[in-house]
C-alpha positions, -999 to 999 in steps of 0.1 A, spaced: -436 62 595 -439 23 605 -417 -1 598 -435 -14 563 -436 21 549 -397 24 557 -383 -4 539 -402 1 508 -389 35 509 -353 24 516 -356 -1 488 -368 25 463 -336 43 472 -315 14 466 -330 9 432 -326 46 423 -288 43 431 -289 12 413 -301 31 377 -276 61 385 -247 35 384 -259 6 360 -268 28 330 -237 45 325 -216 14 326 -241 -3 299 -235 29 280 -197 29 285 -193 -8 276 -158 -10 251 -162 -25 221 -138 -40 201 -141 -35 164 -124 -58 137 -119 -36 103 -98 -55 71 -81 -37 55 -79 -47 16 -92 -76 -2 -67 -96 -28 -88 -106 -57 -80 -133 -88 -97 -125 -123 -94 -135 -156 -114 -156 -176 -89 -192 -175 -81 -182 -139 -69 -210 -115 -76 -202 -82 -56 -231 -71 -26 -224 -89 -33 -185 -103 -25 -199 -135 -37 -176 -163 -49 -151 -135 -43 -111 -126 -44 -99 -96 -70 -70 -83 -76 -52 -49 -103 -39 -34 -81 -8 -21 -97 0 11 -103 1 47 -137 -22 42 -157 -6 71 -185 22 69 -175 57 85 -174 47 121 -193 65 155 -167 51 180 -168 51 221 -136 66 240 -120 35 250 -132 11 225 -103 -7 205 -100 -8 168 -83 -41 149 -73 -37 113 -68 -68 95 -44 -69 73 -48 -85 38 -26 -67 18 7 -47 22 -6 -14 37 -4 6 68 -30 17 93 -26 54 96 -44 75 124 -42 112 117 -43 139 144 -76 149 154 -89 175 131 -61 173 104 -76 173 64 -66 140 56 -57 157 21 -40 186 35 -19 158 52 -11 139 24 -3 167 -1 23 177 31 35 148 43 33 118 21 42 106 -12 73 113 -34 107 105 -15 115 125 16 85 136 34 80 132 68 57 100 58 67 87 27 70 53 20 107 61 11 136 85 20 171 90 1 199 68 17 230 92 13 254 58 26 245 42 -10 275 20 -14 261 -2 -41 281 -7 -74 258 20 -92 255 48 -64 231 76 -60 237 111 -67 221 143 -51 194 141 -84 191 107 -83 193 93 -49 196 54 -36 164 51 -16 155 31 15 120 23 32 113 52 58 113 38 93 83 62 101 62 44 76 79 5 75 77 1 111 51 8 137 54 43 148 40 72 171 44 106 162 73 95 134 90 74 158 94 37 160 70 21 189 66 -17 202 30 -11 206 -2 -24 184 -2 -59 195 -31 -85 209 -13 -78 248 -2 -40 240 -22 -22 218 -11 14 209 -34 43 227 -44 74 203 -54 107 221 -55 125 189 -28 143 193 -2 126 170 2 104 144 -4 66 153 12 45 123 8 4 120 38 -2 101 39 -27 73 28 -63 76 59 -79 86 44 -112 72 18 -133 58 -21 -127 72 -33 -130 98 -12 -98 107 -30 -73 132 -23 -40 146 -46 -27 176 -49 4 188 -73 19 216 -90 51 216 -83 76 239 -93 108 221 -124 130 235 -161 124 224 -169 148 199 -139 150 178 -131 130 146 -99 117 128 -88 100 94 -73 66 90 -49 62 59 -25 41 40 8 58 41 16 34 8 -19 43 -9 -27 75 3 -61 75 -12 -72 49 13 -89 63 39 -113 60 69 -135 83 92 -138 79 124 -159 97 147 -159 97 185 -198 102 199 -208 106 232 -213 74 254 -250 79 250 -250 76 212 -249 44 194 -218 29 183 -210 9 149 -213 -28 154 -189 -55 138 -224 -65 118 -225 -34 104 -187 -34 92 -192 -71 80 -221 -61 61 -203 -29 41 -170 -54 39 -191 -76 18 -206 -51 -1 -175 -32 -13 -156 -67 -17 -189 -75 -41 -190 -43 -57 -149 -40 -65 -148 -78 -77 -176 -68 -104 -157 -39 -118 -119 -58 -117 -136 -83 -134 -156 -63 -162 -125 -41 -168 -101 -72 -172 -128 -87 -199 -128 -53 -213 -92 -44 -215 -71 -75 -217 -68 -80 -254 -83 -40 -263 -54 -26 -292 -50 10 -289 -23 30 -308 -26 71 -319 -8 93 -339 14 123 -319 17 155 -331 48 150 -353 24 121 -370 46 90 -354 21 63 -348 28 51 -312 8 21 -297 -1 21 -259 3 -1 -231 -13 6 -195 10 -4 -164 -21 -16 -145 -53 -1 -142 -71 18 -107 -109 27 -102 -113 49 -73 -117 18 -50 -97 -9 -60 -68 -15 -85 -57 -42 -116 -20 -55 -112 -19 -61 -153 -5 -47 -185 -34 -38 -207 -34 -52 -234 -12 -85 -228 1 -89 -259 9 -62 -283 19 -65 -321 38 -38 -335 61 -34 -369 98 -30 -364 111 -2 -353 78 15 -340 75 27 -305 54 14 -271 42 40 -249 36 30 -213 10 48 -194 10 54 -157 -13 87 -162 -44 72 -146 -31 56 -113 -46 62 -82 -31 41 -57 -2 18 -71 32 20 -86 47 -4 -109 75 -6 -132 85 -16 -171 110 -35 -168 123 -59 -201 135 -84 -214 131 -111 -197 145 -135 -180 176 -116 -187 162 -81 -165 160 -107 -136 195 -99 -123 179 -63 -108 160 -82 -80 198 -81 -63 199 -42 -69 164 -41 -53 154 -41 -14 188 -54 -5 195 -60 31 225 -40 42 235 -28 82 237 10 89 264 8 121 266 49 123 234 60 109 231 82 79 245 108 96 280 90 103 307 89 81 309 50 78 290 33 48 267 8 50 275 -28 50 262 -57 38 236 -82 58 247 -119 69 241 -137 43 239 -168 64 210 -154 87 181 -176 90 156 -147 97 156 -112 95 168 -101 131 201 -119 126 210 -101 94 228 -72 113 246 -74 145 221 -48 162 191 -59 143 181 -17 147 208 -12 120 192 -33 94 176 -14 61 163 -24 30 185 -1 -2 170 4 -36 197 12 -56 192 46 -80 187 32 -111 163 5 -98 143 36 -88 149 62 -113 153 39 -143 179 40 -173 179 24 -206 183 48 -242 145 45 -250 158 19 -278 154 -19 -272 177 -35 -296 170 -69 -288 184 -98 -259 213 -82 -244 192 -50 -238 180 -35 -206 149 -9 -203 137 -2 -177 106 24 -163 117 30 -128 92 29 -103 63 51 -117 26 54 -106 4 71 -82 35 83 -52 60 87 -75 64 104 -116 34 91 -139 52 103 -165 47 74 -198 78 56 -208 84 58 -246 108 24 -261 111 21 -295 114 -19 -307 141 -22 -336 150 -61 -325 127 -84 -345 111 -106 -316 102 -144 -321 63 -159 -324 61 -155 -283 78 -115 -281 99 -98 -260 86 -103 -224 84 -73 -200 74 -76 -164 67 -52 -135 95 -55 -106 68 -47 -79 41 -66 -87 28 -102 -103 21 -86 -136 38 -93 -174 34 -87 -210 49 -92 -239 56 -73 -270 56 -88 -302 76 -72 -331 73 -80 -365 89 -69 -399 77 -38 -418 59 -48 -446 
């Protein structure tokens, strides 16, 4: 073999080896995909987006992305536009089965709330009607239910498919983001769920390195389409229901006037009372409805403004030095604290208590005037969805008796006229 032939042979081998190393390296390039979590909306024919006067709020209750195909080593960034979690379930876990066993209500492993046996507020709970507090496994970033400090830009969490990896709830206004690197094996798949709104799910498939992965452009296109679809639903539904009076006759022959506490579709929600104003004869019953809620929970609390005092019992910052198993009670947080980290001597002791009567509700079902308080408690998708009946025996002025939701910016009025 002469030198020229030998040189060509060597170059051919080098070229071949180059293809063996370069092609897999390109296929295994790591991607960072960003998924927006929900999208807020303002609706109403006289809605002023700048001041929000005349507006009802709504939200796309979605992970705004198509089913994702990702490679092992890719990083997912969840960009929160609302109050949600991005919780990666174990590989192979059916989301409906997981939802039923682990979420909703009070006291399950990933329920939004757990009982608070240390509650020492003026209206303490009982075993049947416990006071509650947020579940740390949901409220804070956690892996396998144990709080963690990962999920930041500098320190993404790692998801290997074996345990729940949970973002926790956003700790402030947008932008709030949660980053997780996928370390599950190709051929596996998993669901991402919101633990507050447990029909919000996203499917993720880990594909082989040679297979195409979802691109950011595909995510952005799906996001735009989803938001447009949800906005059209929200605007048309709000227009149809805002002044749509409804009543029905019960089996006992009583006429009952209906008010919806929020409206949900399969993909979105409206935070409003429908109709916004209801006129009834004195002595009538108004039935507030949650039966069709898919995502949200609301309260019916009246009258405004007297019922605002209940906010003193709603998410009250308390310190728990010895934990729920210790004999000591919760103690109030530092009233002079400038930020949440200063509320307790040890920030890990901080919790936000909700009293029994705020969570479960109170009142006798008959509204007698400005000095009365009637409160449904928290009802809807995650808790009881039983209707709330209130009989109005007190006449109102022309503006009516105001009521509101303690969880969302929504309010309505009942105008009570004399019986003719």
